[in-house]
PATI-143020 format. One record per residue (C-alpha): residue number from 1; x, y, z. Coordinates in steps of 0.25 Angstrom, whole numbers, m for minus. Last residue first. Example, Ala and Ser with C-alpha at 12.3 -4.5 7.8 and 13.67 -1.06 7.14 Angstrom:
% residues 2
seq:2; x:55; y:m4; z:29
seq:1; x:49; y:m18; z:31
***
This chain:
% residues 350
seq:350; x:m396; y:134; z:m371
seq:349; x:m398; y:130; z:m385
seq:348; x:m413; y:131; z:m386
seq:347; x:m413; y:145; z:m378
seq:346; x:m403; y:150; z:m387
seq:345; x:m411; y:146; z:m400
seq:344; x:m424; y:154; z:m394
seq:343; x:m415; y:166; z:m392
seq:342; x:m410; y:167; z:m406
seq:341; x:m396; y:161; z:m407
seq:340; x:m389; y:164; z:m421
seq:339; x:m398; y:177; z:m424
seq:338; x:m397; y:181; z:m409
seq:337; x:m382; y:179; z:m408
seq:336; x:m380; y:187; z:m421
seq:335; x:m388; y:199; z:m415
seq:334; x:m379; y:198; z:m402
seq:333; x:m367; y:198; z:m411
seq:332; x:m372; y:211; z:m418
seq:331; x:m375; y:218; z:m405
seq:330; x:m360; y:215; z:m400
seq:329; x:m354; y:219; z:m413
seq:328; x:m362; y:232; z:m414
seq:327; x:m357; y:235; z:m400
seq:326; x:m342; y:232; z:m405
seq:325; x:m345; y:240; z:m418
seq:324; x:m349; y:253; z:m411
seq:323; x:m347; y:265; z:m421
seq:322; x:m349; y:258; z:m434
seq:321; x:m358; y:246; z:m431
seq:320; x:m367; y:255; z:m421
seq:319; x:m368; y:266; z:m431
seq:318; x:m374; y:256; z:m441
seq:317; x:m383; y:251; z:m430
seq:316; x:m388; y:265; z:m427
seq:315; x:m392; y:266; z:m442
seq:314; x:m402; y:255; z:m440
seq:313; x:m403; y:243; z:m449
seq:312; x:m396; y:234; z:m438
seq:311; x:m407; y:238; z:m429
seq:310; x:m418; y:231; z:m436
seq:309; x:m412; y:218; z:m438
seq:308; x:m405; y:219; z:m425
seq:307; x:m417; y:220; z:m416
seq:306; x:m415; y:209; z:m406
seq:305; x:m400; y:213; z:m406
seq:304; x:m402; y:227; z:m405
seq:303; x:m412; y:226; z:m394
seq:302; x:m403; y:216; z:m386
seq:301; x:m391; y:226; z:m388
seq:300; x:m399; y:238; z:m382
seq:299; x:m403; y:230; z:m370
seq:298; x:m388; y:225; z:m368
seq:297; x:m383; y:239; z:m370
seq:296; x:m394; y:244; z:m359
seq:295; x:m389; y:234; z:m349
seq:294; x:m374; y:236; z:m352
seq:293; x:m374; y:251; z:m350
seq:292; x:m359; y:254; z:m354
seq:291; x:m362; y:268; z:m358
seq:290; x:m356; y:266; z:m372
seq:289; x:m363; y:253; z:m374
seq:288; x:m376; y:259; z:m369
seq:287; x:m375; y:270; z:m379
seq:286; x:m372; y:260; z:m391
seq:285; x:m384; y:252; z:m386
seq:284; x:m393; y:264; z:m385
seq:283; x:m390; y:268; z:m399
seq:282; x:m392; y:253; z:m405
seq:281; x:m405; y:251; z:m397
seq:280; x:m411; y:265; z:m401
seq:279; x:m421; y:261; z:m412
seq:278; x:m422; y:246; z:m409
seq:277; x:m426; y:249; z:m394
seq:276; x:m420; y:252; z:m381
seq:275; x:m429; y:262; z:m372
seq:274; x:m432; y:251; z:m362
seq:273; x:m417; y:251; z:m358
seq:272; x:m415; y:266; z:m358
seq:271; x:m423; y:269; z:m345
seq:270; x:m416; y:259; z:m337
seq:269; x:m403; y:263; z:m342
seq:268; x:m406; y:278; z:m338
seq:267; x:m410; y:273; z:m324
seq:266; x:m398; y:265; z:m322
seq:265; x:m389; y:277; z:m326
seq:264; x:m396; y:285; z:m316
seq:263; x:m394; y:275; z:m305
seq:262; x:m380; y:275; z:m308
seq:261; x:m376; y:290; z:m307
seq:260; x:m362; y:289; z:m310
seq:259; x:m359; y:303; z:m314
seq:258; x:m355; y:300; z:m329
seq:257; x:m365; y:288; z:m329
seq:256; x:m377; y:297; z:m325
seq:255; x:m373; y:307; z:m336
seq:254; x:m372; y:296; z:m346
seq:253; x:m386; y:290; z:m342
seq:252; x:m392; y:304; z:m343
seq:251; x:m386; y:306; z:m357
seq:250; x:m393; y:292; z:m360
seq:249; x:m406; y:295; z:m354
seq:248; x:m409; y:309; z:m358
seq:247; x:m414; y:307; z:m373
seq:246; x:m421; y:293; z:m370
seq:245; x:m428; y:300; z:m359
seq:244; x:m427; y:299; z:m344
seq:243; x:m438; y:306; z:m336
seq:242; x:m436; y:320; z:m330
seq:241; x:m430; y:324; z:m317
seq:240; x:m421; y:312; z:m316
seq:239; x:m421; y:302; z:m305
seq:238; x:m413; y:299; z:m292
seq:237; x:m415; y:313; z:m286
seq:236; x:m403; y:320; z:m285
seq:235; x:m394; y:312; z:m294
seq:234; x:m405; y:311; z:m304
seq:233; x:m407; y:326; z:m304
seq:232; x:m392; y:328; z:m307
seq:231; x:m393; y:318; z:m319
seq:230; x:m405; y:325; z:m324
seq:229; x:m398; y:338; z:m323
seq:228; x:m386; y:333; z:m331
seq:227; x:m395; y:328; z:m342
seq:226; x:m401; y:342; z:m343
seq:225; x:m387; y:349; z:m343
seq:224; x:m381; y:340; z:m354
seq:223; x:m370; y:331; z:m349
seq:222; x:m355; y:332; z:m355
seq:221; x:m351; y:346; z:m351
seq:220; x:m354; y:347; z:m336
seq:219; x:m345; y:357; z:m328
seq:218; x:m346; y:355; z:m313
seq:217; x:m346; y:367; z:m304
seq:216; x:m344; y:369; z:m289
seq:215; x:m330; y:374; z:m292
seq:214; x:m323; y:367; z:m280
seq:213; x:m332; y:354; z:m282
seq:212; x:m330; y:353; z:m297
seq:211; x:m315; y:355; z:m295
seq:210; x:m313; y:342; z:m287
seq:209; x:m305; y:342; z:m274
seq:208; x:m317; y:341; z:m264
seq:207; x:m324; y:330; z:m272
seq:206; x:m336; y:334; z:m280
seq:205; x:m332; y:327; z:m293
seq:204; x:m330; y:313; z:m286
seq:203; x:m344; y:314; z:m280
seq:202; x:m350; y:319; z:m293
seq:201; x:m345; y:306; z:m300
seq:200; x:m349; y:297; z:m288
seq:199; x:m363; y:303; z:m290
seq:198; x:m375; y:303; z:m280
seq:197; x:m368; y:308; z:m268
seq:196; x:m359; y:317; z:m276
seq:195; x:m371; y:324; z:m282
seq:194; x:m378; y:326; z:m269
seq:193; x:m366; y:332; z:m262
seq:192; x:m362; y:341; z:m273
seq:191; x:m376; y:347; z:m275
seq:190; x:m380; y:351; z:m290
seq:189; x:m382; y:363; z:m298
seq:188; x:m384; y:363; z:m313
seq:187; x:m378; y:373; z:m322
seq:186; x:m380; y:378; z:m337
seq:185; x:m369; y:386; z:m343
seq:184; x:m372; y:378; z:m357
seq:183; x:m359; y:371; z:m354
seq:182; x:m364; y:365; z:m341
seq:181; x:m361; y:367; z:m327
seq:180; x:m364; y:359; z:m315
seq:179; x:m365; y:366; z:m303
seq:178; x:m361; y:362; z:m288
seq:177; x:m366; y:366; z:m275
seq:176; x:m381; y:367; z:m278
seq:175; x:m390; y:375; z:m268
seq:174; x:m403; y:371; z:m273
seq:173; x:m404; y:368; z:m288
seq:172; x:m419; y:366; z:m288
seq:171; x:m418; y:353; z:m295
seq:170; x:m405; y:349; z:m288
seq:169; x:m410; y:352; z:m274
seq:168; x:m424; y:348; z:m277
seq:167; x:m419; y:333; z:m279
seq:166; x:m414; y:333; z:m265
seq:165; x:m427; y:338; z:m260
seq:164; x:m435; y:327; z:m269
seq:163; x:m425; y:316; z:m263
seq:162; x:m427; y:320; z:m249
seq:161; x:m443; y:321; z:m251
seq:160; x:m444; y:308; z:m258
seq:159; x:m435; y:301; z:m247
seq:158; x:m443; y:307; z:m236
seq:157; x:m456; y:303; z:m242
seq:156; x:m451; y:289; z:m243
seq:155; x:m447; y:282; z:m256
seq:154; x:m450; y:268; z:m261
seq:153; x:m448; y:264; z:m275
seq:152; x:m461; y:259; z:m280
seq:151; x:m465; y:245; z:m284
seq:150; x:m479; y:241; z:m290
seq:149; x:m482; y:226; z:m292
seq:148; x:m495; y:224; z:m299
seq:147; x:m502; y:211; z:m297
seq:146; x:m513; y:208; z:m307
seq:145; x:m523; y:197; z:m305
seq:144; x:m531; y:195; z:m318
seq:143; x:m543; y:185; z:m318
seq:142; x:m550; y:178; z:m329
seq:141; x:m564; y:174; z:m324
seq:140; x:m568; y:161; z:m331
seq:139; x:m553; y:158; z:m335
seq:138; x:m550; y:156; z:m349
seq:137; x:m543; y:169; z:m351
seq:136; x:m534; y:167; z:m340
seq:135; x:m521; y:164; z:m346
seq:134; x:m515; y:177; z:m345
seq:133; x:m506; y:184; z:m355
seq:132; x:m498; y:195; z:m350
seq:131; x:m496; y:207; z:m359
seq:130; x:m482; y:213; z:m360
seq:129; x:m474; y:223; z:m353
seq:128; x:m484; y:227; z:m343
seq:127; x:m487; y:242; z:m342
seq:126; x:m482; y:252; z:m333
seq:125; x:m486; y:267; z:m333
seq:124; x:m480; y:278; z:m325
seq:123; x:m472; y:284; z:m335
seq:122; x:m457; y:289; z:m336
seq:121; x:m450; y:277; z:m343
seq:120; x:m461; y:272; z:m352
seq:119; x:m472; y:262; z:m351
seq:118; x:m467; y:257; z:m338
seq:117; x:m465; y:242; z:m337
seq:116; x:m474; y:231; z:m331
seq:115; x:m469; y:217; z:m330
seq:114; x:m478; y:205; z:m329
seq:113; x:m478; y:194; z:m319
seq:112; x:m489; y:183; z:m322
seq:111; x:m496; y:179; z:m309
seq:110; x:m510; y:183; z:m314
seq:109; x:m504; y:196; z:m317
seq:108; x:m491; y:200; z:m311
seq:107; x:m486; y:214; z:m311
seq:106; x:m474; y:223; z:m311
seq:105; x:m471; y:238; z:m308
seq:104; x:m458; y:244; z:m304
seq:103; x:m453; y:257; z:m298
seq:102; x:m467; y:263; z:m296
seq:101; x:m469; y:278; z:m299
seq:100; x:m471; y:287; z:m287
seq:99; x:m457; y:290; z:m284
seq:98; x:m454; y:294; z:m299
seq:97; x:m467; y:302; z:m299
seq:96; x:m461; y:312; z:m288
seq:95; x:m467; y:312; z:m275
seq:94; x:m469; y:326; z:m269
seq:93; x:m471; y:324; z:m254
seq:92; x:m477; y:336; z:m246
seq:91; x:m491; y:332; z:m251
seq:90; x:m491; y:319; z:m244
seq:89; x:m488; y:325; z:m231
seq:88; x:m499; y:334; z:m233
seq:87; x:m509; y:323; z:m235
seq:86; x:m515; y:320; z:m249
seq:85; x:m530; y:318; z:m249
seq:84; x:m532; y:331; z:m256
seq:83; x:m525; y:326; z:m269
seq:82; x:m510; y:328; z:m271
seq:81; x:m505; y:314; z:m270
seq:80; x:m514; y:310; z:m281
seq:79; x:m504; y:302; z:m288
seq:78; x:m503; y:301; z:m303
seq:77; x:m505; y:288; z:m310
seq:76; x:m497; y:276; z:m311
seq:75; x:m500; y:267; z:m322
seq:74; x:m500; y:252; z:m323
seq:73; x:m502; y:243; z:m335
seq:72; x:m505; y:228; z:m336
seq:71; x:m507; y:220; z:m349
seq:70; x:m515; y:207; z:m350
seq:69; x:m517; y:197; z:m361
seq:68; x:m528; y:187; z:m357
seq:67; x:m527; y:173; z:m362
seq:66; x:m534; y:164; z:m371
seq:65; x:m526; y:152; z:m377
seq:64; x:m529; y:148; z:m391
seq:63; x:m515; y:145; z:m395
seq:62; x:m514; y:158; z:m403
seq:61; x:m518; y:166; z:m391
seq:60; x:m532; y:172; z:m387
seq:59; x:m532; y:185; z:m380
seq:58; x:m541; y:192; z:m369
seq:57; x:m536; y:205; z:m366
seq:56; x:m531; y:212; z:m354
seq:55; x:m527; y:227; z:m349
seq:54; x:m524; y:229; z:m335
seq:53; x:m522; y:243; z:m330
seq:52; x:m517; y:247; z:m317
seq:51; x:m518; y:262; z:m314
seq:50; x:m510; y:268; z:m302
seq:49; x:m509; y:278; z:m291
seq:48; x:m497; y:281; z:m282
seq:47; x:m499; y:286; z:m268
seq:46; x:m489; y:293; z:m260
seq:45; x:m487; y:297; z:m245
seq:44; x:m485; y:283; z:m238
seq:43; x:m478; y:278; z:m250
seq:42; x:m482; y:272; z:m264
seq:41; x:m496; y:270; z:m259
seq:40; x:m503; y:263; z:m271
seq:39; x:m515; y:268; z:m279
seq:38; x:m524; y:260; z:m288
seq:37; x:m532; y:261; z:m301
seq:36; x:m537; y:250; z:m310
seq:35; x:m537; y:248; z:m325
seq:34; x:m543; y:238; z:m334
seq:33; x:m541; y:236; z:m349
seq:32; x:m550; y:225; z:m355
seq:31; x:m550; y:214; z:m366
seq:30; x:m557; y:200; z:m365
seq:29; x:m566; y:205; z:m353
seq:28; x:m570; y:199; z:m340
seq:27; x:m556; y:199; z:m334
seq:26; x:m556; y:198; z:m318
seq:25; x:m547; y:208; z:m311
seq:24; x:m536; y:207; z:m301
seq:23; x:m527; y:219; z:m297
seq:22; x:m516; y:217; z:m286
seq:21; x:m506; y:228; z:m283
seq:20; x:m493; y:224; z:m277
seq:19; x:m485; y:236; z:m270
seq:18; x:m470; y:237; z:m269
seq:17; x:m462; y:248; z:m262
seq:16; x:m464; y:246; z:m248
seq:15; x:m466; y:231; z:m250
seq:14; x:m478; y:222; z:m255
seq:13; x:m489; y:232; z:m253
seq:12; x:m501; y:224; z:m258
seq:11; x:m512; y:231; z:m266
seq:10; x:m526; y:227; z:m270
seq:9; x:m533; y:232; z:m283
seq:8; x:m548; y:228; z:m282
seq:7; x:m553; y:215; z:m289
seq:6; x:m558; y:218; z:m303
seq:5; x:m571; y:213; z:m309
seq:4; x:m572; y:216; z:m324
seq:3; x:m586; y:220; z:m329
seq:2; x:m583; y:234; z:m328
seq:1; x:m570; y:234; z:m336
***
């Protein structure tokens, strides 16, 4: 790395929520991994710190062409807001990680656009989905110009504080005026006005002539207390108190559907889409069909159709045939279409 000359990282504020980061380096090695650190002002009172990593290698293809294969990674590291240089006004603001984290990240390398995706749902690490092959190996001074586009959701200090204080009402169970009661005698408090504002189902439930408003008690029998707690936390704060998991995401979607919390339903579907694989595709496909989640159902169908030889040997496929014949028929017809008209043939006939 010492013999590779790098141009310092530069920044361009495209919009209040979007920053373009430029990083240029000349490649003097056949294989290397370089890292640069930088910081961005997320807001007037917050600074976010990042490591950008560029891994490249010199490759010779079958046709004799020589190119560089490039992978890009971005990692967000902890902020240093608590250091001695922090002003008193900064220290008064508690910024949750979910607000510091970029909303979207993408890049262009020598004009080629690449997508960066999170390595997992709760991490602060993004990685290019595939290597970019750049035809620069024959240049006298191979050059990489990388533009990183980092987009944040914009929140003002007042918004952050208001949302935090609102969430604290629920977390600390401050002056609740309604109690949700569970079969195990557990209770969770809530606030009628907030719940009614966020959920049309709660709004209807808490009308003046409804029994729930008169008794100030609601019996919950079909949702586990921990799932209902996450549902209420989302209603107050716009996010769950803990990251979604493959265990909690489905029951949380069902709860959000029951109380018509549309943004939580969308978050659950976004979580599930990249989780689809050959081992769980049939199970998730059945569930998505029962819940009428068209986007997720289509994703699972695609996985089943393109991995039919493997999936048809599974026990889950037998259950699908016996218990959900219409859904099985849809998947089977898709498989037959792929066999009869593979993508290459479809292109030639169109």
